[in-house]
Phi, psi and omega in degrees: 000141178248131182289145175234146177255120183245157175296151180296140180284129178288157180299323180295313181298320180296321181294319181292317186285317188220127172225150178053054187260016180291155179298125185253149175279156180294129180299154182301329181299339183257002187298324184281358181275351186296342176269354177280166178287160176304322179295317179296317180296319179296318179296315181299316180290317183300326181292342178268358187268137174283173177300320178294323177297316179298314181297327180304327190276348192257013172226134170250146188251142176289124174235031175279064189227151177299326182249122187265146172288165177305127179088347179280148180232013177085051178247170181294323180225146183212119171252111184301155179293158169244084187303324182301328182256359181074022180271119180287157175294150169263118176251102189257122186231143175298145183190197183121314175257336180166174185283116181284138175241118194289118179280132176253122185301122180266004178113168183303131176077000182251149176285146185290152165275169181232146182304316182261010179068186181298334179294345178269000179287161192211180182265120178275133166286170166301162176306155180296329175297323174294319178299321176296328181291345174289335186051035186225098180302331180294322176297319178295319178299314180297321177295319177298316177302318183295309184290328177291323176299319178291323177296313182300322181287348177252010176089014184258135181235003174223129177246131179275067187250195173079031179295126186218019177294129183291152182278083171275333183238100184298344179268002180302129181294344181254011179303328181293341177272354185245187195236030173094199195252354184250132183295324181290310180299312181301317183292319182293322179287316182294314179302319180293318179296318179299316177299321177297317178299310187285346174294341180261017179062036172239125185281139179245145168270174161232142190206168349257112189278110005213164178056038176270071197254006172209156179268334178300122182056034187296337181277350186226341189290146175254124176272109185259127185199147178289155182301313183298313181297319179297317181295327185270000183229264187300315181290329178295323177300313178298315184301311182292321180291322178295320177298322184280314188265338183051055180297145181290335182215151172247130178261121176276148191271183181280327192282176171260156168238120182052041173088359181241130180306141179309314186276000174246009193264094182300325180297315179291314190275307184275311186290314186267299186298304185272336181271287183298319186267353178055040181290126185266350184276197184247155177258120173252148177283154162294167190292106182087014181270010176278148186223022177147155185297335181283359168305329179298321181282345176275344178125357176284136185250340184208134175265134188253146170076035181286142178289134185297323186270308188276341184075010180270149170252160187309123177082357181235151182293332179208163174288126182293343177257015173272237180302321180301325179293314180296323178294319180294325177291318179298326180277352182082006179289329174235121182290149177302329180300329177291317176299320179297321178295319179302313182288322178302318181296320178295310181297320181301314179294322178299317177293317185298324183270343177100023182291331177284317191270343184226069182294153178302146176236117182293127180200165179296149177283153175271077194300309184292317179298316181293322179297325179291327174299315179295317180298317179299319178296316181297322180296324177278343181277333185295130182249125174274111186268330180211143179206069184291134179055034178051046178301323177248150000289159179300139182292145183292338182263015180298142186257319184225135179229129175257120176258129188227128167081178172066017184053035182293344176286342187244314187188197180232147186285152173230164179275158186253168179109204183289347175272355181298130176251118177283115191288154176299130184089352178089169182296157180293326175227162180307131179294144181255130181287126174263198178294145175057241187253020186262140180234145176261116189236134172256125178287140187283075178213100190275118174300322180299310181295323178294321178292323178300323178291324182278340181237065188295338182265359181260150173271107182255114183245168188221140168229139187285350176086358180291336178242100182302327180294314178295318180298318180295322179295319178295318180296323182297329183272001185252155174292320180222138173249137179237114180260125175262115181250136186236151174220110180274128175235160192201148171305140176092349184221124173271157176283141180291333181201188183259014179277149170295138182281173170060035175058031180289334175298321178295321178298314181295321177301316181295320182288315181294335179292333182257342181219109180291347179262061182253129175254132176252125176251122182260131170240103193208164183264354181185188183300146175226153173284154182224075181296345182260008190303318183293340183268336181279142180278334179209148177227130182238123177266112183253355182056210166262107195276354172078195181301134183060026176295326177298318177294321179297314179299313181298320180297323178288314181299322184271356177087007174292333178234132176276120184299138182224005179292150177229144185295128173268009188205143178283137172262111180285160173296317180196180184294337182293342178277350184279155175303328178233094183303327174254137179295137186290119179252011180271182179272000176221139175239130185266100177273000174287348176303312178258341181059233178276355182276069182272138173066234185302332180293325176295316181294322176294315183296322184264003179057047179259143177260107181285173174294311173219132184278160173305136178087356185282146173178139180264170181219165171276358175245179176230130185243146180227156180237136180215173169059054179284130173231135181238124178244127181238127174230101184066241178260011180261118180244123179237131179248143166231144177200164184257134175250129183232139174267107182268001183268183182263000181240147169294147182194178178236141181228156179232088173295138185240135180253127178239142177247134179269129183275153178303146184298330183266012184277346184077013183259163169298158189305320185212160179230145168294126184240354179176160177197161175202132178271133188231130175261128184223139171281163177305131179080355183276148175233155178211141177272131181250140176237129182226127175255131184273128174298129183305331181295339178278355172256356191253165166243155180269120179271105184294315182296315180278351180055049183212156163278131182236128173254125178278137176296143178154187182259123183250116176296135178243133180232137177241129183201188183270344178197183179288355180233009185223098186249142182248317183247145181224139178204185181227141172241118177270114191246139176280154176298142181209157179225135184229146176296149182290000000 
C-alpha cells in the first residue's frame, strides 16, 4: 500500500458524507443468525440493503489525516459503519510485520507526528523474509496472533497483511515484506500468519495479486509471463496460501500482467481466483490501483483509499467505484447483480472472521508478552552462514569484544514504507527521512547492551564504524570483533545493486585485516554480496530482527540460542548470476527468461554455484537423516525418515524434501516438496512424515486447463538445503489429472 496525503476534510463535507458512523452492535433481529453460515448471514443482510447501502460498501476512504471524520481512527482505509443495518465500520491498516502507524512529516529535521499518536505505536515482528527463514509455520501463526491482538486493541479490524510475491528480483525494495522465492515455503508461512491474524477476529488480506515483483516503475510496468510458468510459480504461492489461510480479502497490485492492469485483469481475478480457485472473499485494490469502472466486471469488488472530499483515488481523477459505478449501473452497463455480488463477498468475509460478533475493544497492549513473541521469531529466523573453527558461540572466558558499526549500541534496523512499524517508545535514534513518506527507523533493542549482560566478565567496547582506521585499531586489541553491517530497503525504491551501502565492505575489510576472529552480523532486506567472506571467521544473517532483535542476536552469538534459521532465498555470487543482471527500468519486464524456475531452480537449471543456496543454514549441533521410506498410492507420495541430533547441544533442524522432475517435462531439475522443523535434545531422534502435494509433482497443461502428473519414477531427495542431500529414493507415481 502506498500512502497518500489528502486535504483535510471540511466539517461540512464530513457532515454531508457521514453521520452516525460509530461502530454499531448487531440488531436484535439478526441475533438468531449467528448459527447460520457466513454466506447465509451475508445474503440475509444484503437483501435488506438499498442501492445506496450496497454502494456504500465498495469504496474505502483514506483517513491518514491529522483530523479524522466521524468514526475514523487514522487508518489506510475506512468504510464507515451502517448503524441502521448493524454493519460495523471497516478500519483497514497496513500490517504483516506489525501495526503501522502513519507518520506525518513535521518538517525538515523534525521527527514525524503520527495519525494515532504514540498510543498507535506497536510491536514489530522480524521482517517477513526473516519469518520465512524460520521455516516454522507455528512461529508465523503466533506472530499473526500477536499483531492482530495489537490491532484489535487499537480499534482495527482489517490488516493489509499477507505479502507473498515471490523473489524474482533480489534488489526489490519490498523483499523484506515478502517470503522468499519458493511457492511452497512462502505459502505455508503466509497461510499460517493469516490464520493467526484471523484467529483474533481481525480480517487479513493476501497481496499483491499478482507478479508485483519489483518497485521500479511499479505503477506502470507489465510483468510478462506465460500461463504455465505463472501457474507453477507466483500463482501457485497464492493458491496454496489461500487454501491454507482463507484470507478474507485479496489485494490486487499496481502493475500489469501481460499488458493488463492487475485490478482490471479478468483472467487473474474472475477466471483464476474466483473461478478456478472458487475464492469466496472480496478483491480490494491497492491504494489507487483502480483503472476504470469496468474493473468491477473484471472481478474487483472494492476500490481502496478514496479521498474523502474530492472522491478521487490515488492517481485518478475520481474513484472508479464512486459516481461512475452508479452511472454504469443506471445505464445497464454493469448489472445490479454484480454490485450485489461485490457486497455479498465483503459481508461474507466479515461474518466468517467475526467482525460482526467480536468488535474491537480498545485496551492497553501486552507490551512485554508481545515483544517476547517477536524475540522468539527472531531467534528462529537468524541464519548462521559461516562459522570457521567454531568461532561461535562466543567462549565463556572471552575477555575483550569490539562491537563495530550498525548503530549496535542503540538498536536494530527495520525496513521502510507501509510495512514500517513505529516501535513502542519510539526509535532507538532519531528516524531519518527517506524519499517521499519513507523513514529509516532503528528499533530500540541494542545488541551491544544485550551482549554486555550475557558477557558480564568481558570488556565490550564500541566504535560506530564511521572511521575504518579507528574501528580496525579497536578490533586489533580485542579477542573478537563483531561488525554489524546494515542495508536499508524500502517500499517504492529498489536497490541499485547487491552491495552493502556506505562503503561497509571497506569497513569489514579493514577490521578483518587486523583481527582474524571477526564476526559479521547482517541486518538487511535481501541478499547481499560478500567480497570479504573468506576473511571473516563467522557470518550471521539477522534480517530486520524486530522488537528485542538485539537480545535475539546476542542470544545466538553467546550460545543461549542454537541458530536454526535456513535461507528462504538464494544469495548469488553477484548480479551476473541473475536472470536480469540489470534491474529492468523499462515498461515491461520479461519473466519468461526464468519462467517458473525462480530462485534456486534458476541456479540448478543454469548450473550456477551461488554464494549460499536456498535452504542453507548452520547450527551449533549436527543433524543426520536415516531410514527413508516412501509410500505411494496413486498420486499421493508420503515419506517417513528419522532425524537425529548428533551434537552436544539441543537444537532445531529443518529437513527439506525435494522432488526431481522428469527430464522431458521442461521444468527446472528439482522442486521443494516438503519440510518440517524439528526440535531435538542431544542424542535424540524423531521420525518425520511428509506428504507431497500432488501439484508439486505436476505441470500445468494450458490447453487442457488441468494439472497433469506424468506416470513414472520421480527421484526424491532429503537434505539440509537445495544443494546438500543425505537421503535418496524413488516414488513411482501413476498418471493423474487435477482441476486447476
